[in-house]
N, C-alpha and C positions, 0 to 999 in steps of 0.2 A: 439445834442452834444453841450454842453456848452464850449465855447472857453476857459474859465478859467481852465478846466480840461485837456487841450491839452498842450503838450510841443512842441513848434515850433522850427524848425531848418532850416538853409539855407546853401547852399553850401559854402565851404571854398574858392571857386573860385569866389564868388560874389564880385562885384566891390563896392567900398566905396560909390558910388553915390546912392546905394539902388535900382538899377534896377534889381530886382530879385523876386523870389517867395520863400515862406517858406512852409515847409511840416511838418505835424504832423501825427503820426500813432497811431491807436488803433487796437485791434484785428479785423481783417477782413475789415478795412477801412483805407483809406489814405485821408487826407484833404490838400488842397492847397489854399494859399491866397497870395495876393500881399503884399510884405513887406512894401511898402509905405502906405498901408491902412490896418493896423492891425485890425481895427474894422469893416472893410468892409466885403463884401460877401466872402464866401469860396466855393470851389468845393469839392465834396465828391466822391471818387472812391471806388468801391468794389475791392477786390483782383484781380479778372479777368480783370476788366476794367483798373486797374492801370498797370497790366502787359502788356496789349495791348497798352496803352498809352506810356509806356517806350519803348516798342519795336518800335513803330512808331517814337519816338524821335530819337532813335539810328539809324533807317533806313533813317532818313532825311525827313520823311513824312511832317513835320511841318516847314521845312526850308523856309525862304523867297525866292521867285523867284529871280534869278539873272538877272540883266539887262546888256545888252551888248552894 
């Protein structure tokens, strides 16, 4: 997939410092990249893997461990 054909978007809740990711979608795939490195690597997810990733995010699976 050529990056020039993708329309990238990021959350409206993203901070001005640019510490976020951008997402682009095409039929049956979702691409994710670091907003600070637009020409860098991107991750590609199929529909099922994207749904699993989002479910894990919502469940807190990827939260940083808390220190006490």
